[in-house]
mmCIF file as gemmi writes it, N, C-alpha and C atoms, coordinates in Angstrom:
data_model
loop_
_atom_site.group_PDB
_atom_site.id
_atom_site.type_symbol
_atom_site.label_atom_id
_atom_site.label_alt_id
_atom_site.label_comp_id
_atom_site.label_asym_id
_atom_site.label_entity_id
_atom_site.label_seq_id
_atom_site.pdbx_PDB_ins_code
_atom_site.Cartn_x
_atom_site.Cartn_y
_atom_site.Cartn_z
_atom_site.occupancy
_atom_site.B_iso_or_equiv
_atom_site.pdbx_formal_charge
_atom_site.auth_seq_id
_atom_site.auth_asym_id
_atom_site.pdbx_PDB_model_num
ATOM 1 N N . MET Axp A 1 ? -15.092 -11.125 -6.312 1 0 ? 1 A 1
ATOM 2 C CA . MET Axp A 1 ? -13.839 -10.908 -5.95 1 0 ? 1 A 1
ATOM 3 C C . MET Axp A 1 ? -13.761 -10.527 -5.037 1 0 ? 1 A 1
ATOM 4 N N . ASN Axp A 2 ? -13.859 -10.169 -3.642 1 0 ? 2 A 1
ATOM 5 C CA . ASN Axp A 2 ? -13.627 -8.413 -2.907 1 0 ? 2 A 1
ATOM 6 C C . ASN Axp A 2 ? -11.985 -8.375 -2.973 1 0 ? 2 A 1
ATOM 7 N N . ARG Axp A 3 ? -11.415 -7.11 -3.149 1 0 ? 3 A 1
ATOM 8 C CA . ARG Axp A 3 ? -10.475 -6.981 -2.738 1 0 ? 3 A 1
ATOM 9 C C . ARG Axp A 3 ? -9.1 -8.053 -1.939 1 0 ? 3 A 1
ATOM 10 N N . TYR Axp A 4 ? -9.738 -7.821 -0.687 1 0 ? 4 A 1
ATOM 11 C CA . TYR Axp A 4 ? -9.156 -7.869 0.501 1 0 ? 4 A 1
ATOM 12 C C . TYR Axp A 4 ? -9.674 -9.247 1.231 1 0 ? 4 A 1
ATOM 13 N N . ILE Axp A 5 ? -9.131 -9.835 0.418 1 0 ? 5 A 1
ATOM 14 C CA . ILE Axp A 5 ? -9.724 -11.745 1.377 1 0 ? 5 A 1
ATOM 15 C C . ILE Axp A 5 ? -8.737 -11.522 2.667 1 0 ? 5 A 1
ATOM 16 N N . PRO Axp A 6 ? -9.866 -12.281 3.585 1 0 ? 6 A 1
ATOM 17 C CA . PRO Axp A 6 ? -9.241 -12.637 4.83 1 0 ? 6 A 1
ATOM 18 C C . PRO Axp A 6 ? -8.717 -13.754 5.045 1 0 ? 6 A 1
ATOM 19 N N . LEU Axp A 7 ? -7.25 -13.896 6.167 1 0 ? 7 A 1
ATOM 20 C CA . LEU Axp A 7 ? -6.302 -15.15 6.182 1 0 ? 7 A 1
ATOM 21 C C . LEU Axp A 7 ? -7.871 -15.851 7.026 1 0 ? 7 A 1
ATOM 22 N N . THR Axp A 8 ? -8.027 -17.207 6.515 1 0 ? 8 A 1
ATOM 23 C CA . THR Axp A 8 ? -8.586 -18.451 7.11 1 0 ? 8 A 1
ATOM 24 C C . THR Axp A 8 ? -8.642 -18.516 8.3 1 0 ? 8 A 1
ATOM 25 N N . GLY Axp A 9 ? -6.879 -18.621 9.257 1 0 ? 9 A 1
ATOM 26 C CA . GLY Axp A 9 ? -6.363 -19.097 10.195 1 0 ? 9 A 1
ATOM 27 C C . GLY Axp A 9 ? -7.515 -18.203 11.644 1 0 ? 9 A 1
ATOM 28 N N . LEU Axp A 10 ? -7.725 -17.361 11.321 1 0 ? 10 A 1
ATOM 29 C CA . LEU Axp A 10 ? -7.661 -15.979 12.02 1 0 ? 10 A 1
ATOM 30 C C . LEU Axp A 10 ? -9.101 -16.305 12.861 1 0 ? 10 A 1
ATOM 31 N N . ASP Axp A 11 ? -9.305 -16.055 14.265 1 0 ? 11 A 1
ATOM 32 C CA . ASP Axp A 11 ? -10.093 -16.65 15.271 1 0 ? 11 A 1
ATOM 33 C C . ASP Axp A 11 ? -10.824 -14.952 15.24 1 0 ? 11 A 1
ATOM 34 N N . SER Axp A 12 ? -11.217 -14.291 14.349 1 0 ? 12 A 1
ATOM 35 C CA . SER Axp A 12 ? -11.602 -12.974 15.556 1 0 ? 12 A 1
ATOM 36 C C . SER Axp A 12 ? -12.908 -12.491 13.899 1 0 ? 12 A 1
ATOM 37 N N . ASN Axp A 13 ? -13.422 -11.767 14.678 1 0 ? 13 A 1
ATOM 38 C CA . ASN Axp A 13 ? -14.61 -11.618 13.668 1 0 ? 13 A 1
ATOM 39 C C . ASN Axp A 13 ? -14.153 -9.966 12.772 1 0 ? 13 A 1
ATOM 40 N N . VAL Axp A 14 ? -13.174 -9.84 13.224 1 0 ? 14 A 1
ATOM 41 C CA . VAL Axp A 14 ? -12.819 -8.214 12.614 1 0 ? 14 A 1
ATOM 42 C C . VAL Axp A 14 ? -11.08 -8.549 12.349 1 0 ? 14 A 1
ATOM 43 N N . PRO Axp A 15 ? -11.29 -8.855 10.417 1 0 ? 15 A 1
ATOM 44 C CA . PRO Axp A 15 ? -10.104 -9.632 10.608 1 0 ? 15 A 1
ATOM 45 C C . PRO Axp A 15 ? -8.885 -8.497 10.175 1 0 ? 15 A 1
ATOM 46 N N . ALA Axp A 16 ? -7.528 -8.975 10.479 1 0 ? 16 A 1
ATOM 47 C CA . ALA Axp A 16 ? -6.136 -8.168 10.756 1 0 ? 16 A 1
ATOM 48 C C . ALA Axp A 16 ? -5.818 -8.702 9.435 1 0 ? 16 A 1
ATOM 49 N N . LEU Axp A 17 ? -5.252 -9.58 8.897 1 0 ? 17 A 1
ATOM 50 C CA . LEU Axp A 17 ? -4.304 -9.636 8.47 1 0 ? 17 A 1
ATOM 51 C C . LEU Axp A 17 ? -5.644 -10.049 7.004 1 0 ? 17 A 1
ATOM 52 N N . LEU Axp A 18 ? -5.101 -9.408 5.835 1 0 ? 18 A 1
ATOM 53 C CA . LEU Axp A 18 ? -5.69 -10.121 4.764 1 0 ? 18 A 1
ATOM 54 C C . LEU Axp A 18 ? -4.718 -9.971 3.327 1 0 ? 18 A 1
ATOM 55 N N . ILE Axp A 19 ? -5.638 -11.003 2.249 1 0 ? 19 A 1
ATOM 56 C CA . ILE Axp A 19 ? -4.551 -10.715 1.311 1 0 ? 19 A 1
ATOM 57 C C . ILE Axp A 19 ? -5.55 -9.791 0.06 1 0 ? 19 A 1
ATOM 58 N N . ASP Axp A 20 ? -4.378 -8.71 -0.46 1 0 ? 20 A 1
ATOM 59 C CA . ASP Axp A 20 ? -4.905 -8.311 -1.471 1 0 ? 20 A 1
ATOM 60 C C . ASP Axp A 20 ? -5.05 -8.805 -3.209 1 0 ? 20 A 1
ATOM 61 N N . ALA Axp A 21 ? -6.238 -8.99 -3.156 1 0 ? 21 A 1
ATOM 62 C CA . ALA Axp A 21 ? -6.301 -9.854 -4.284 1 0 ? 21 A 1
ATOM 63 C C . ALA Axp A 21 ? -5.867 -9.177 -6.095 1 0 ? 21 A 1
ATOM 64 N N . GLN Axp A 22 ? -5.78 -8.086 -5.714 1 0 ? 22 A 1
ATOM 65 C CA . GLN Axp A 22 ? -5.293 -7.21 -6.953 1 0 ? 22 A 1
ATOM 66 C C . GLN Axp A 22 ? -4.116 -6.717 -7.054 1 0 ? 22 A 1
ATOM 67 N N . ALA Axp A 23 ? -3.254 -7.787 -5.628 1 0 ? 23 A 1
ATOM 68 C CA . ALA Axp A 23 ? -1.677 -7.602 -6.328 1 0 ? 23 A 1
ATOM 69 C C . ALA Axp A 23 ? -1.595 -8.422 -7.311 1 0 ? 23 A 1
ATOM 70 N N . PRO Axp A 24 ? -0.419 -8.193 -7.626 1 0 ? 24 A 1
ATOM 71 C CA . PRO Axp A 24 ? 0.065 -9.296 -8.973 1 0 ? 24 A 1
ATOM 72 C C . PRO Axp A 24 ? 0.681 -11.152 -8.987 1 0 ? 24 A 1
ATOM 73 N N . ILE Axp A 25 ? -0.281 -11.292 -9.799 1 0 ? 25 A 1
ATOM 74 C CA . ILE Axp A 25 ? -0.345 -13.111 -9.621 1 0 ? 25 A 1
ATOM 75 C C . ILE Axp A 25 ? 1.779 -13.658 -8.845 1 0 ? 25 A 1
ATOM 76 N N . HIS Axp A 26 ? 2.534 -13.07 -9.439 1 0 ? 26 A 1
ATOM 77 C CA . HIS Axp A 26 ? 3.393 -13.459 -8.746 1 0 ? 26 A 1
ATOM 78 C C . HIS Axp A 26 ? 3.712 -12.705 -7.539 1 0 ? 26 A 1
ATOM 79 N N . VAL Axp A 27 ? 3.421 -11.885 -7.185 1 0 ? 27 A 1
ATOM 80 C CA . VAL Axp A 27 ? 3.816 -12.314 -5.625 1 0 ? 27 A 1
ATOM 81 C C . VAL Axp A 27 ? 3.292 -13.095 -4.782 1 0 ? 27 A 1
ATOM 82 N N . LEU Axp A 28 ? 1.594 -13.116 -5.293 1 0 ? 28 A 1
ATOM 83 C CA . LEU Axp A 28 ? 0.614 -13.81 -4.322 1 0 ? 28 A 1
ATOM 84 C C . LEU Axp A 28 ? 1.9 -15.333 -3.929 1 0 ? 28 A 1
ATOM 85 N N . HIS Axp A 29 ? 1.584 -15.64 -5.496 1 0 ? 29 A 1
ATOM 86 C CA . HIS Axp A 29 ? 2.235 -16.911 -5.728 1 0 ? 29 A 1
ATOM 87 C C . HIS Axp A 29 ? 4.209 -17.415 -4.949 1 0 ? 29 A 1
ATOM 88 N N . ASP Axp A 30 ? 4.323 -15.487 -5.042 1 0 ? 30 A 1
ATOM 89 C CA . ASP Axp A 30 ? 5.878 -16.028 -4.161 1 0 ? 30 A 1
ATOM 90 C C . ASP Axp A 30 ? 5.909 -15.741 -2.619 1 0 ? 30 A 1
ATOM 91 N N . ALA Axp A 31 ? 4.825 -15.22 -2.146 1 0 ? 31 A 1
ATOM 92 C CA . ALA Axp A 31 ? 4.317 -15.547 -1.074 1 0 ? 31 A 1
ATOM 93 C C . ALA Axp A 31 ? 3.865 -16.677 -0.546 1 0 ? 31 A 1
ATOM 94 N N . ALA Axp A 32 ? 3.137 -17.375 -0.739 1 0 ? 32 A 1
ATOM 95 C CA . ALA Axp A 32 ? 2.668 -18.797 -0.398 1 0 ? 32 A 1
ATOM 96 C C . ALA Axp A 32 ? 4.016 -19.915 -0.948 1 0 ? 32 A 1
ATOM 97 N N . VAL Axp A 33 ? 4.116 -19.526 -2.006 1 0 ? 33 A 1
ATOM 98 C CA . VAL Axp A 33 ? 5.752 -20.482 -1.776 1 0 ? 33 A 1
ATOM 99 C C . VAL Axp A 33 ? 7.234 -20.32 -0.789 1 0 ? 33 A 1
ATOM 100 N N . TYR Axp A 34 ? 6.887 -19.107 -0.225 1 0 ? 34 A 1
ATOM 101 C CA . TYR Axp A 34 ? 7.874 -18.972 1.194 1 0 ? 34 A 1
ATOM 102 C C . TYR Axp A 34 ? 7.196 -19.399 2.182 1 0 ? 34 A 1
ATOM 103 N N . ARG Axp A 35 ? 5.872 -19.269 2.156 1 0 ? 35 A 1
ATOM 104 C CA . ARG Axp A 35 ? 5.238 -19.559 3.355 1 0 ? 35 A 1
ATOM 105 C C . ARG Axp A 35 ? 5.531 -21.597 3.104 1 0 ? 35 A 1
ATOM 106 N N . ILE Axp A 36 ? 4.477 -21.779 2.692 1 0 ? 36 A 1
ATOM 107 C CA . ILE Axp A 36 ? 5.09 -23.384 2.342 1 0 ? 36 A 1
ATOM 108 C C . ILE Axp A 36 ? 6.293 -24.299 1.896 1 0 ? 36 A 1
ATOM 109 N N . ARG Axp A 37 ? 7.664 -23.208 1.715 1 0 ? 37 A 1
ATOM 110 C CA . ARG Axp A 37 ? 8.642 -23.87 1.931 1 0 ? 37 A 1
ATOM 111 C C . ARG Axp A 37 ? 9.219 -23.465 3.098 1 0 ? 37 A 1
ATOM 112 N N . THR Axp A 38 ? 8.867 -22.76 3.739 1 0 ? 38 A 1
ATOM 113 C CA . THR Axp A 38 ? 9.896 -22.366 5.121 1 0 ? 38 A 1
ATOM 114 C C . THR Axp A 38 ? 9.049 -23.674 6.217 1 0 ? 38 A 1
ATOM 115 N N . VAL Axp A 39 ? 7.504 -24.519 5.95 1 0 ? 39 A 1
ATOM 116 C CA . VAL Axp A 39 ? 6.984 -25.633 6.337 1 0 ? 39 A 1
ATOM 117 C C . VAL Axp A 39 ? 7.642 -26.886 6.226 1 0 ? 39 A 1
ATOM 118 N N . THR Axp A 40 ? 8.084 -26.693 5.108 1 0 ? 40 A 1
ATOM 119 C CA . THR Axp A 40 ? 8.966 -28.015 4.328 1 0 ? 40 A 1
ATOM 120 C C . THR Axp A 40 ? 9.648 -28.365 4.882 1 0 ? 40 A 1
ATOM 121 N N . GLU Axp A 41 ? 10.491 -27.2 5.359 1 0 ? 41 A 1
ATOM 122 C CA . GLU Axp A 41 ? 11.622 -26.85 5.568 1 0 ? 41 A 1
ATOM 123 C C . GLU Axp A 41 ? 12.108 -27.376 7.029 1 0 ? 41 A 1
ATOM 124 N N . ALA Axp A 42 ? 10.965 -26.79 8.063 1 0 ? 42 A 1
ATOM 125 C CA . ALA Axp A 42 ? 10.593 -27.06 9.158 1 0 ? 42 A 1
ATOM 126 C C . ALA Axp A 42 ? 10.317 -28.681 9.878 1 0 ? 42 A 1
ATOM 127 N N . LEU Axp A 43 ? 9.26 -29.144 8.666 1 0 ? 43 A 1
ATOM 128 C CA . LEU Axp A 43 ? 9.358 -30.441 8.799 1 0 ? 43 A 1
ATOM 129 C C . LEU Axp A 43 ? 9.992 -31.129 8.792 1 0 ? 43 A 1
ATOM 130 N N . GLU Axp A 44 ? 11.495 -30.743 7.904 1 0 ? 44 A 1
ATOM 131 C CA . GLU Axp A 44 ? 12.268 -31.629 7.169 1 0 ? 44 A 1
ATOM 132 C C . GLU Axp A 44 ? 13.584 -31.705 8.289 1 0 ? 44 A 1
ATOM 133 N N . ASN Axp A 45 ? 13.496 -30.403 9.311 1 0 ? 45 A 1
ATOM 134 C CA . ASN Axp A 45 ? 14.442 -30.183 10.097 1 0 ? 45 A 1
ATOM 135 C C . ASN Axp A 45 ? 13.778 -31.234 11.476 1 0 ? 45 A 1
ATOM 136 N N . LEU Axp A 46 ? 12.887 -30.639 11.558 1 0 ? 46 A 1
ATOM 137 C CA . LEU Axp A 46 ? 12.708 -32.031 12.739 1 0 ? 46 A 1
ATOM 138 C C . LEU Axp A 46 ? 12.068 -33.182 12.588 1 0 ? 46 A 1
ATOM 139 N N . ALA Axp A 47 ? 12.246 -33.482 11.274 1 0 ? 47 A 1
ATOM 140 C CA . ALA Axp A 47 ? 12.468 -34.699 11.327 1 0 ? 47 A 1
ATOM 141 C C . ALA Axp A 47 ? 14.343 -35.5 11.861 1 0 ? 47 A 1
ATOM 142 N N . CYS Axp A 48 ? 14.996 -34.588 11.475 1 0 ? 48 A 1
ATOM 143 C CA . CYS Axp A 48 ? 16.351 -35.233 11.279 1 0 ? 48 A 1
ATOM 144 C C . CYS Axp A 48 ? 17.395 -35.121 12.71 1 0 ? 48 A 1
ATOM 145 N N . LEU Axp A 49 ? 15.805 -34.256 13.944 1 0 ? 49 A 1
ATOM 146 C CA . LEU Axp A 49 ? 16.451 -34.029 14.791 1 0 ? 49 A 1
ATOM 147 C C . LEU Axp A 49 ? 16.686 -34.894 15.936 1 0 ? 49 A 1
ATOM 148 N N . GLU Axp A 50 ? 17.498 -35.459 16.697 1 0 ? 50 A 1
ATOM 149 C CA . GLU Axp A 50 ? 17.654 -36.935 17.714 1 0 ? 50 A 1
ATOM 150 C C . GLU Axp A 50 ? 18.369 -36.432 18.728 1 0 ? 50 A 1
ATOM 151 N N . GLY Axp A 51 ? 18 -36.656 20.028 1 0 ? 51 A 1
ATOM 152 C CA . GLY Axp A 51 ? 18.297 -36.32 21.459 1 0 ? 51 A 1
ATOM 153 C C . GLY Axp A 51 ? 17.876 -34.633 21.823 1 0 ? 51 A 1
ATOM 154 N N . ILE Axp A 52 ? 16.369 -33.914 21.221 1 0 ? 52 A 1
ATOM 155 C CA . ILE Axp A 52 ? 16.32 -32.903 21.89 1 0 ? 52 A 1
ATOM 156 C C . ILE Axp A 52 ? 15.199 -32.998 23.086 1 0 ? 52 A 1
ATOM 157 N N . ASN Axp A 53 ? 15.491 -31.982 23.478 1 0 ? 53 A 1
ATOM 158 C CA . ASN Axp A 53 ? 14.381 -32.19 24.839 1 0 ? 53 A 1
ATOM 159 C C . ASN Axp A 53 ? 13.234 -32.187 24.547 1 0 ? 53 A 1
ATOM 160 N N . GLU Axp A 54 ? 12.462 -33.471 25.152 1 0 ? 54 A 1
ATOM 161 C CA . GLU Axp A 54 ? 10.99 -33.134 25.81 1 0 ? 54 A 1
ATOM 162 C C . GLU Axp A 54 ? 10.586 -31.413 25.562 1 0 ? 54 A 1
ATOM 163 N N . GLU Axp A 55 ? 10.73 -30.95 25.715 1 0 ? 55 A 1
ATOM 164 C CA . GLU Axp A 55 ? 10.171 -28.911 25.678 1 0 ? 55 A 1
ATOM 165 C C . GLU Axp A 55 ? 10.277 -28.624 24.381 1 0 ? 55 A 1
ATOM 166 N N . MET Axp A 56 ? 10.81 -29.033 23.353 1 0 ? 56 A 1
ATOM 167 C CA . MET Axp A 56 ? 11.407 -29.049 21.86 1 0 ? 56 A 1
ATOM 168 C C . MET Axp A 56 ? 10.581 -29.339 20.972 1 0 ? 56 A 1
ATOM 169 N N . ARG Axp A 57 ? 9.76 -30.598 21.851 1 0 ? 57 A 1
ATOM 170 C CA . ARG Axp A 57 ? 9.48 -31.729 21.144 1 0 ? 57 A 1
ATOM 171 C C . ARG Axp A 57 ? 7.68 -31.871 21.079 1 0 ? 57 A 1
ATOM 172 N N . SER Axp A 58 ? 7.114 -30.307 22.003 1 0 ? 58 A 1
ATOM 173 C CA . SER Axp A 58 ? 6.209 -30.081 22.29 1 0 ? 58 A 1
ATOM 174 C C . SER Axp A 58 ? 5.496 -29.858 20.793 1 0 ? 58 A 1
ATOM 175 N N . ILE Axp A 59 ? 4.478 -30.987 20.905 1 0 ? 59 A 1
ATOM 176 C CA . ILE Axp A 59 ? 4 -31.431 19.414 1 0 ? 59 A 1
ATOM 177 C C . ILE Axp A 59 ? 2.521 -29.996 19.032 1 0 ? 59 A 1
ATOM 178 N N . ASP Axp A 60 ? 2.195 -29.604 20.476 1 0 ? 60 A 1
ATOM 179 C CA . ASP Axp A 60 ? 1.27 -28.903 19.422 1 0 ? 60 A 1
ATOM 180 C C . ASP Axp A 60 ? 1.925 -27.202 19.192 1 0 ? 60 A 1
ATOM 181 N N . SER Axp A 61 ? 3.07 -27.151 20.194 1 0 ? 61 A 1
ATOM 182 C CA . SER Axp A 61 ? 3.298 -26.223 19.623 1 0 ? 61 A 1
ATOM 183 C C . SER Axp A 61 ? 3.682 -26.02 17.836 1 0 ? 61 A 1
ATOM 184 N N . TRP Axp A 62 ? 4.496 -26.919 17.776 1 0 ? 62 A 1
ATOM 185 C CA . TRP Axp A 62 ? 4.525 -26.929 16.437 1 0 ? 62 A 1
ATOM 186 C C . TRP Axp A 62 ? 3.897 -27.1 15.291 1 0 ? 62 A 1
ATOM 187 N N . VAL Axp A 63 ? 2.619 -28.318 15.474 1 0 ? 63 A 1
ATOM 188 C CA . VAL Axp A 63 ? 1.53 -28.224 14.939 1 0 ? 63 A 1
ATOM 189 C C . VAL Axp A 63 ? 0.669 -26.473 14.741 1 0 ? 63 A 1
ATOM 190 N N . LYS Axp A 64 ? 0.662 -25.804 15.544 1 0 ? 64 A 1
ATOM 191 C CA . LYS Axp A 64 ? 0.209 -24.516 15.418 1 0 ? 64 A 1
ATOM 192 C C . LYS Axp A 64 ? 1.18 -23.642 14.703 1 0 ? 64 A 1
ATOM 193 N N . LEU Axp A 65 ? 2.271 -23.425 14.765 1 0 ? 65 A 1
ATOM 194 C CA . LEU Axp A 65 ? 2.942 -22.392 14.425 1 0 ? 65 A 1
ATOM 195 C C . LEU Axp A 65 ? 3.223 -23.502 12.657 1 0 ? 65 A 1
ATOM 196 N N . LEU Axp A 66 ? 3.544 -24.902 12.03 1 0 ? 66 A 1
ATOM 197 C CA . LEU Axp A 66 ? 3.15 -24.644 11.161 1 0 ? 66 A 1
ATOM 198 C C . LEU Axp A 66 ? 2.059 -24.953 10.209 1 0 ? 66 A 1
ATOM 199 N N . ALA Axp A 67 ? 0.837 -24.889 10.628 1 0 ? 67 A 1
ATOM 200 C CA . ALA Axp A 67 ? -0.574 -25.079 10.284 1 0 ? 67 A 1
ATOM 201 C C . ALA Axp A 67 ? -0.45 -23.711 9.899 1 0 ? 67 A 1
ATOM 202 N N . THR Axp A 68 ? -0.411 -23.202 11.32 1 0 ? 68 A 1
ATOM 203 C CA . THR Axp A 68 ? -0.596 -21.518 10.612 1 0 ? 68 A 1
ATOM 204 C C . THR Axp A 68 ? 0.023 -20.74 9.003 1 0 ? 68 A 1
ATOM 205 N N . GLN Axp A 69 ? 1.307 -21.178 8.805 1 0 ? 69 A 1
ATOM 206 C CA . GLN Axp A 69 ? 2.055 -20.704 7.836 1 0 ? 69 A 1
ATOM 207 C C . GLN Axp A 69 ? 1.232 -21.979 7.047 1 0 ? 69 A 1
ATOM 208 N N . LEU Axp A 70 ? 1.541 -23.542 6.595 1 0 ? 70 A 1
ATOM 209 C CA . LEU Axp A 70 ? 0.564 -23.941 5.885 1 0 ? 70 A 1
ATOM 210 C C . LEU Axp A 70 ? -0.53 -23.402 5.098 1 0 ? 70 A 1
ATOM 211 N N . ARG Axp A 71 ? -1.745 -23.088 6.041 1 0 ? 71 A 1
ATOM 212 C CA . ARG Axp A 71 ? -2.809 -22.619 5.596 1 0 ? 71 A 1
ATOM 213 C C . ARG Axp A 71 ? -2.785 -20.834 4.641 1 0 ? 71 A 1
ATOM 214 N N . ASP Axp A 72 ? -1.961 -20.486 5.306 1 0 ? 72 A 1
ATOM 215 C CA . ASP Axp A 72 ? -1.486 -18.85 4.968 1 0 ? 72 A 1
ATOM 216 C C . ASP Axp A 72 ? -1.482 -19.269 3.436 1 0 ? 72 A 1
ATOM 217 N N . GLY Axp A 73 ? -0.213 -20.428 3.179 1 0 ? 73 A 1
ATOM 218 C CA . GLY Axp A 73 ? 0.045 -20.377 1.914 1 0 ? 73 A 1
ATOM 219 C C . GLY Axp A 73 ? -1.191 -21.114 0.996 1 0 ? 73 A 1
ATOM 220 N N . CYS Axp A 74 ? -1.4 -22.114 1.652 1 0 ? 74 A 1
ATOM 221 C CA . CYS Axp A 74 ? -3.213 -22.08 0.929 1 0 ? 74 A 1
ATOM 222 C C . CYS Axp A 74 ? -3.88 -21.213 0.249 1 0 ? 74 A 1
ATOM 223 N N . ASP Axp A 75 ? -4.391 -20.237 1.215 1 0 ? 75 A 1
ATOM 224 C CA . ASP Axp A 75 ? -5.062 -19.248 1.151 1 0 ? 75 A 1
ATOM 225 C C . ASP Axp A 75 ? -4.628 -18.167 -0.076 1 0 ? 75 A 1
ATOM 226 N N . LEU Axp A 76 ? -3.59 -18.317 -0.426 1 0 ? 76 A 1
ATOM 227 C CA . LEU Axp A 76 ? -2.68 -17.104 -1.293 1 0 ? 76 A 1
ATOM 228 C C . LEU Axp A 76 ? -3.047 -18.02 -2.239 1 0 ? 76 A 1
ATOM 229 N N . LEU Axp A 77 ? -2.262 -19.296 -2.328 1 0 ? 77 A 1
ATOM 230 C CA . LEU Axp A 77 ? -2.99 -20.104 -4.084 1 0 ? 77 A 1
ATOM 231 C C . LEU Axp A 77 ? -4.159 -20.057 -3.978 1 0 ? 77 A 1
ATOM 232 N N . ASP Axp A 78 ? -4.675 -20.492 -3.253 1 0 ? 78 A 1
ATOM 233 C CA . ASP Axp A 78 ? -6.736 -19.906 -3.437 1 0 ? 78 A 1
ATOM 234 C C . ASP Axp A 78 ? -7.015 -18.828 -4.431 1 0 ? 78 A 1
ATOM 235 N N . VAL Axp A 79 ? -6.012 -17.683 -3.781 1 0 ? 79 A 1
ATOM 236 C CA . VAL Axp A 79 ? -6.45 -16.827 -4.884 1 0 ? 79 A 1
ATOM 237 C C . VAL Axp A 79 ? -5.722 -16.352 -6.356 1 0 ? 79 A 1
ATOM 238 N N . VAL Axp A 80 ? -5.139 -17.185 -6.242 1 0 ? 80 A 1
ATOM 239 C CA . VAL Axp A 80 ? -4.136 -17.064 -7.457 1 0 ? 80 A 1
ATOM 240 C C . VAL Axp A 80 ? -4.823 -18.299 -8.098 1 0 ? 80 A 1
ATOM 241 N N . SER Axp A 81 ? -5.55 -18.953 -8.049 1 0 ? 81 A 1
ATOM 242 C CA . SER Axp A 81 ? -6.153 -19.864 -8.503 1 0 ? 81 A 1
ATOM 243 C C . SER Axp A 81 ? -7.167 -18.979 -9.527 1 0 ? 81 A 1
ATOM 244 N N . ARG Axp A 82 ? -8.309 -18.411 -8.143 1 0 ? 82 A 1
ATOM 245 C CA . ARG Axp A 82 ? -9.019 -17.291 -8.777 1 0 ? 82 A 1
ATOM 246 C C . ARG Axp A 82 ? -8.967 -16.514 -10.048 1 0 ? 82 A 1
ATOM 247 N N . LYS Axp A 83 ? -7.932 -15.98 -9.637 1 0 ? 83 A 1
ATOM 248 C CA . LYS Axp A 83 ? -7.339 -14.415 -10.458 1 0 ? 83 A 1
ATOM 249 C C . LYS Axp A 83 ? -6.965 -15.745 -12.008 1 0 ? 83 A 1
ATOM 250 N N . LEU Axp A 84 ? -6.255 -17.049 -12.061 1 0 ? 84 A 1
ATOM 251 C CA . LEU Axp A 84 ? -5.503 -17.579 -13.463 1 0 ? 84 A 1
ATOM 252 C C . LEU Axp A 84 ? -6.883 -18.512 -14.083 1 0 ? 84 A 1
ATOM 253 N N . ASN Axp A 85 ? -7.941 -18.515 -12.871 1 0 ? 85 A 1
ATOM 254 C CA . ASN Axp A 85 ? -9.628 -18.661 -13.61 1 0 ? 85 A 1
ATOM 255 C C . ASN Axp A 85 ? -10.835 -18.64 -13.504 1 0 ? 85 A 1
ATOM 256 N N . PRO Axp A 86 ? -11.041 -17.078 -13.993 1 0 ? 86 A 1
ATOM 257 C CA . PRO Axp A 86 ? -12.299 -16.195 -13.184 1 0 ? 86 A 1
ATOM 258 C C . PRO Axp A 86 ? -13.025 -17.094 -13.642 1 0 ? 86 A 1
């Protein structure tokens, strides 16, 4: 496994954001949990909102924002899985 693994959500040939595969498992796990939890909280809050204007409900913007965080969390969990199951 390479030490630095690029995040899969980037559309660049030269990745700027990388996961350090040699970081301790608990650090990788905590980073993944944080990203996935923020997505969950945002979706829960969005589901509870009523009466907000259409500009705030722009699905495209919300989807991009939440998908990026969720993809980063999944990438981190993939590295954790590889470390736990070599």
